[in-house]
C-alpha positions as CSV (number, residue, x, y, z in Angstrom):
1,X,2.2,43.8,31.9
2,X,3.1,41.1,34.0
3,X,1.9,38.0,33.4
4,X,0.8,34.4,35.1
5,X,3.1,31.6,33.8
6,X,2.6,27.9,33.7
7,X,5.5,26.8,36.3
8,X,6.8,24.2,33.6
9,X,7.7,27.1,31.3
10,X,9.1,29.7,33.9
11,X,12.9,28.2,33.8
12,X,13.2,28.5,29.9
13,X,15.9,30.5,28.5
14,X,15.2,34.2,27.4
15,X,17.2,33.7,24.4
16,X,17.1,36.3,21.5
17,X,15.8,34.8,18.1
18,X,16.0,36.2,14.8
19,X,12.6,35.3,12.9
20,X,11.9,35.4,9.1
21,X,8.3,34.6,8.9
22,X,5.9,33.8,6.0
23,X,2.1,34.5,5.7
24,X,-0.2,33.3,2.7
25,X,-3.3,31.9,4.3
26,X,-5.4,33.8,2.0
27,X,-5.1,36.7,-0.3
28,X,-2.0,38.7,1.5
29,X,1.4,37.7,0.8
30,X,3.4,38.9,3.6
31,X,7.0,38.6,4.8
32,X,8.6,40.0,8.1
33,X,11.8,40.0,10.0
34,X,11.6,40.3,13.8
35,X,14.0,39.6,16.9
36,X,12.5,38.4,19.7
37,X,13.5,37.9,23.2
38,X,12.6,38.0,26.5
39,X,11.3,34.4,26.8
40,X,7.7,33.5,28.5
41,X,8.3,36.0,31.4
42,X,8.4,39.0,29.2
43,X,8.3,38.3,25.8
44,X,9.7,41.3,23.3
45,X,9.7,41.8,19.6
46,X,11.4,44.1,17.5
47,X,10.0,44.5,13.9
48,X,13.0,44.7,11.3
49,X,11.0,44.5,8.2
50,X,7.3,43.9,7.2
51,X,6.0,43.7,3.8
52,X,2.7,42.9,2.6
53,X,1.5,42.8,-1.1
54,X,-2.0,42.5,-1.5
55,X,-4.3,40.8,-3.7
56,X,-7.2,42.7,-3.7
57,X,-7.3,44.2,-7.4
58,X,-7.0,40.6,-8.4
59,X,-9.9,39.2,-6.5
60,X,-12.4,42.1,-6.6
61,X,-13.8,41.5,-10.0
62,X,-14.8,38.0,-8.6
63,X,-16.7,39.4,-5.2
64,X,-14.3,37.3,-3.3
65,X,-11.0,35.4,-3.0
66,X,-10.5,32.9,-5.7
67,X,-8.0,29.9,-4.1
68,X,-6.0,29.3,-7.3
69,X,-5.5,32.9,-8.3
70,X,-4.2,33.5,-4.4
71,X,-1.9,30.6,-5.1
72,X,-0.8,32.0,-8.4
73,X,-0.3,35.5,-7.2
74,X,1.6,34.1,-4.0
75,X,3.9,31.9,-6.3
76,X,4.8,35.1,-8.3
77,X,5.3,37.6,-5.2
78,X,7.2,35.7,-2.6
79,X,10.3,35.8,-4.7
80,X,10.1,39.3,-5.3
81,X,9.5,40.2,-1.7
82,X,12.0,38.4,-0.1
83,X,14.6,40.2,-2.5
84,X,13.8,43.3,-1.0
85,X,14.1,41.9,2.5
86,X,17.6,42.6,4.5
87,X,18.2,39.4,6.4
88,X,21.3,41.4,8.2
89,X,24.7,40.5,8.9
90,X,23.7,38.2,11.7
91,X,21.9,34.8,10.9
92,X,18.6,34.0,11.1
93,X,17.6,31.6,13.8
94,X,14.1,30.2,12.6
95,X,12.2,30.4,9.2
96,X,8.3,29.9,9.8
97,X,5.2,29.8,7.7
98,X,1.3,29.8,8.2
99,X,0.4,25.9,7.6
100,X,-3.3,26.6,8.6
101,X,-6.3,27.5,8.7
102,X,-7.1,28.9,5.6
103,X,-6.7,28.3,1.6
104,X,-4.9,25.1,1.0
105,X,-3.5,26.1,-2.4
106,X,-2.4,29.5,-0.8
107,X,-1.0,27.5,2.2
108,X,1.2,25.4,-0.2
109,X,2.5,28.3,-2.0
110,X,3.8,29.7,1.2
111,X,5.1,26.2,2.5
112,X,6.9,25.3,-0.5
113,X,8.7,28.9,-0.2
114,X,9.5,28.3,2.9
115,X,11.3,25.2,2.5
116,X,13.5,26.6,-0.5
117,X,14.4,29.7,1.7
118,X,15.4,27.3,4.9
119,X,17.6,25.4,2.2
120,X,19.3,28.5,1.2
121,X,19.7,29.9,4.9
122,X,20.4,26.9,6.4
123,X,24.0,27.0,4.5
124,X,24.9,30.3,6.7
125,X,23.4,28.7,10.1
126,X,23.2,24.8,10.5
127,X,21.1,25.5,13.5
128,X,18.5,26.9,11.8
129,X,15.0,26.0,12.8
130,X,12.2,25.5,10.0
131,X,8.6,25.8,11.8
132,X,4.9,25.5,10.9
133,X,2.5,28.1,12.7
134,X,-0.8,28.3,13.3
135,X,-2.5,31.2,11.8
136,X,-5.1,31.6,14.5
137,X,-2.4,31.5,17.3
138,X,-0.6,34.5,15.2
139,X,-4.0,36.5,15.8
140,X,-4.1,35.6,19.2
141,X,-0.6,36.4,20.4
142,X,-0.9,39.8,18.1
143,X,-2.2,41.6,21.3
144,X,1.6,41.4,22.1
145,X,2.1,44.3,19.7
146,X,-0.6,46.6,21.2
147,X,1.9,49.1,22.5
148,X,1.5,52.6,21.1
149,X,5.1,52.9,19.6
150,X,6.2,54.0,16.1
151,X,6.6,51.4,13.2
152,X,8.8,50.2,12.0
153,X,11.8,49.4,14.3
154,X,9.5,49.3,17.3
155,X,10.0,47.2,20.6
156,X,7.0,46.0,22.1
157,X,7.3,44.9,26.0
158,X,5.4,44.0,28.7
159,X,4.4,46.6,31.6
160,X,3.9,45.8,35.1
161,X,0.1,45.2,34.8
162,X,-1.6,41.9,35.7
163,X,-3.5,40.6,32.5
164,X,-5.0,37.1,33.4
165,X,-7.0,35.8,33.5
166,X,-8.6,37.1,30.1
167,X,-10.8,36.8,27.5
168,X,-10.0,36.6,24.1
169,X,-12.1,37.2,21.2
170,X,-10.9,36.2,17.9
171,X,-12.9,37.4,14.9
172,X,-12.0,36.9,11.1
173,X,-13.5,36.0,7.7
174,X,-13.5,32.7,8.8
175,X,-13.4,32.4,12.5
176,X,-15.4,33.7,15.6
177,X,-14.1,32.1,18.5
178,X,-14.2,33.4,22.4
179,X,-11.3,32.0,24.7
180,X,-10.6,32.0,28.3
181,X,-6.7,32.5,28.5
182,X,-5.2,31.6,32.1
183,X,-1.7,32.7,30.8
184,X,0.1,32.9,27.6
185,X,0.6,29.4,27.3
186,X,-2.9,28.0,28.4
187,X,-6.3,28.7,26.9
188,X,-9.7,27.1,26.9
189,X,-12.1,27.5,23.9
190,X,-15.1,28.7,25.2
191,X,-17.4,29.1,22.2
192,X,-17.0,29.4,18.4
193,X,-19.4,30.1,15.5
194,X,-21.5,27.2,14.5
195,X,-21.9,28.5,10.8
196,X,-20.8,31.7,9.2
197,X,-18.2,33.6,10.9
198,X,-18.8,37.5,11.5
199,X,-16.3,38.6,8.9
200,X,-18.0,36.0,6.3
201,X,-21.3,38.0,7.3
202,X,-20.1,41.2,6.8
203,X,-18.5,40.3,3.3
204,X,-21.6,38.5,2.3
205,X,-24.0,41.6,3.1
206,X,-21.7,43.9,1.6
207,X,-22.0,41.8,-1.7
208,X,-25.8,42.1,-1.6
209,X,-25.5,45.8,-1.1
210,X,-23.7,45.8,-3.9
211,X,-20.4,47.3,-2.3
212,X,-16.8,45.9,-3.6
213,X,-14.8,43.4,-2.0
214,X,-13.6,43.3,0.5
215,X,-17.1,44.3,2.4
216,X,-16.0,44.6,5.8
217,X,-14.5,48.0,5.5
218,X,-17.3,48.9,3.1
219,X,-20.0,48.1,5.6
220,X,-18.1,50.2,8.2
221,X,-17.9,53.2,5.9
222,X,-21.4,53.3,5.0
223,X,-22.6,52.2,8.7
224,X,-21.1,55.3,9.8
225,X,-23.7,57.5,7.6
226,X,-26.7,55.3,8.4
227,X,-28.9,54.9,11.4
228,X,-28.1,51.6,13.3
229,X,-31.5,51.8,14.9
230,X,-33.7,52.1,11.8
231,X,-33.7,48.4,11.1
232,X,-34.6,45.6,13.8
233,X,-32.3,42.9,12.4
234,X,-32.2,39.6,14.6
235,X,-29.3,39.1,17.3
236,X,-28.9,35.2,16.9
237,X,-28.0,33.3,20.2
238,X,-27.6,36.6,22.0
239,X,-29.6,35.3,24.9
240,X,-28.3,31.7,24.8
241,X,-26.4,30.6,27.8
242,X,-23.5,29.3,25.8
243,X,-21.0,31.5,24.1
244,X,-21.4,30.2,20.3
245,X,-22.2,32.1,17.7
246,X,-24.4,32.3,14.6
247,X,-24.4,34.6,11.9
248,X,-25.9,32.8,8.8
249,X,-29.7,33.7,10.1
250,X,-28.7,37.4,10.3
251,X,-27.2,37.3,6.9
252,X,-30.6,35.8,5.3
253,X,-32.5,38.3,7.3
254,X,-30.7,41.0,5.5
255,X,-31.3,39.5,2.2
256,X,-35.2,38.9,2.6
257,X,-35.3,42.8,3.8
258,X,-33.7,43.9,0.7
259,X,-35.9,41.5,-1.4
260,X,-38.6,43.4,0.7
261,X,-37.8,46.6,0.7
262,X,-36.2,47.5,-2.9
263,X,-35.8,51.2,-1.8
264,X,-33.9,50.5,1.2
265,X,-31.3,53.1,2.2
266,X,-27.9,51.3,1.7
267,X,-26.2,53.3,4.7
268,X,-29.4,52.5,7.1
269,X,-29.0,48.8,6.3
270,X,-25.4,48.6,6.7
271,X,-25.5,50.3,10.1
272,X,-28.5,48.2,11.3
273,X,-26.8,45.0,10.3
274,X,-23.4,46.1,12.0
275,X,-25.2,47.2,15.2
276,X,-26.9,43.5,15.2
277,X,-23.5,41.6,14.2
278,X,-21.6,43.2,16.8
279,X,-24.1,43.5,19.7
280,X,-23.6,39.7,20.0
281,X,-20.0,39.5,20.2
282,X,-19.9,42.5,22.9
283,X,-22.6,40.8,24.7
284,X,-21.1,37.3,25.1
285,X,-17.6,38.8,25.6
286,X,-19.0,40.9,28.4
287,X,-20.8,37.9,30.2
288,X,-17.4,35.9,30.0
289,X,-15.4,38.7,31.1
290,X,-17.7,38.8,34.3
291,X,-18.5,35.0,34.8
292,X,-14.7,34.1,34.7
293,X,-13.3,37.4,36.6
294,X,-11.2,38.5,33.7
295,X,-8.7,41.1,34.3
296,X,-8.5,41.7,30.5
297,X,-10.3,41.6,27.2
298,X,-8.1,40.9,24.2
299,X,-9.2,41.3,20.6
300,X,-7.7,40.2,17.6
301,X,-8.3,39.0,13.6
302,X,-9.5,41.1,10.8
303,X,-12.5,42.3,12.0
304,X,-10.9,43.8,15.1
305,X,-10.1,46.6,12.8
306,X,-13.9,47.7,12.8
307,X,-13.8,51.0,14.8
308,X,-17.3,50.5,16.1
309,X,-16.4,46.9,17.8
310,X,-13.1,48.5,19.3
311,X,-15.1,51.2,20.3
312,X,-18.0,49.3,22.2
313,X,-15.6,46.8,23.6
314,X,-13.2,49.5,25.1
315,X,-16.7,51.2,26.9
316,X,-17.3,47.8,28.3
317,X,-13.9,47.3,29.6
318,X,-14.0,50.7,31.2
319,X,-17.3,49.7,32.8
320,X,-16.0,46.8,34.4
321,X,-12.6,48.5,35.2
322,X,-10.4,46.0,33.1
323,X,-7.6,46.0,30.5
324,X,-8.8,46.0,26.8
325,X,-6.2,45.3,24.4
326,X,-6.2,45.3,20.6
327,X,-3.2,45.4,18.4
328,X,-2.9,48.6,16.0
329,X,-4.6,48.6,13.0
330,X,-1.9,47.5,10.7
331,X,-1.5,44.1,12.6
332,X,-5.2,43.1,12.7
333,X,-5.6,42.0,8.9
334,X,-3.2,39.2,7.7
335,X,0.3,39.8,8.5
336,X,3.7,37.9,9.0
337,X,4.6,39.9,12.3
338,X,2.0,38.4,14.1
339,X,3.1,35.0,12.4
340,X,6.7,35.8,13.7
341,X,5.5,36.3,17.1
342,X,3.7,33.2,17.3
343,X,7.0,31.5,16.0
344,X,8.9,32.4,19.2
345,X,5.9,31.3,21.7
346,X,5.6,28.0,19.5
347,X,9.4,27.9,20.2
348,X,9.4,28.6,23.8
349,X,6.4,26.1,24.4
350,X,7.9,23.4,22.1
351,X,5.1,23.3,20.1
352,X,5.5,22.2,16.5
353,X,2.8,22.0,13.5
354,X,3.9,19.7,10.5
355,X,4.5,21.4,7.3
356,X,1.6,20.4,5.2
357,X,-1.6,22.9,4.6
358,X,-4.3,22.3,7.3
359,X,-7.4,24.3,5.8
360,X,-9.7,23.1,8.7
361,X,-6.7,24.0,11.7
362,X,-8.3,25.4,14.8
363,X,-6.8,26.7,17.9
């Protein structure tokens, strides 16, 4: 994939780096060790190690993530995971950690551990870098991990295909954001959710239906057995001229439907809700792609794991004769590999984030 570059970045060195990255923004404790090279012109990444410790069993009895429990689990898991990591004979060049957005107690656990590791590894490499990373930029850049190759020890690299301008849709439990990307280093926010994020609405509707946490995968599984046309739920803001989103009204509509239809078939409710939620994402993404003459649609974030969303955006992209790029399933949900990728891009752009928890950090 060839890329359009901002001139001021074109002369940057393509030096290789080994990056140890940490992700603790929510309920997954993750560390990764990657080799990055190629610079802005042609970034390439080789995954040496990636370990994720899930906290689903801890939070499931509560129906959602409890911030202080997440912090406790991160503090317990980080040293255990790090002991499993093999930093190799060559020095690590950078240690990075997610600083936001996310649950601040969880973020602080990762930041504190990153500082400890930095102090330890700096004895080997006095030039070691310590960097804060924006979690959303991790999701955004995860499309760079989209080539179909084997994991682990995979090499991801650009082909000679033009990508930009592109429309990037970031969808997760906390965010629903649509961007116009002119290059790897330049983008503009077109719109975002005004209330609930799409992933949050999936979790809340799943809870209404009595499904266990996390709700997104449960909704998808139930929807596969239901009729998406059986219930006409609203599509909030689908016809507005802007690129903002709203999911609180849809969530409330499902609540009232279940109240008034106590014998409702759960699979039909799940399928109809999912259809309504995704229709808005797809319609606005397609309109943005047409308006800005996009050559690509990028999809990322936890909700990007939804099979129906990937399928429908793939169909739209084929209709428009443009690229559709989404990370492999294991890089949609929170992981440290994407944080490592964003670290490299941040170093190349000379972009830094303070090592403090920013719960509401945006992109």
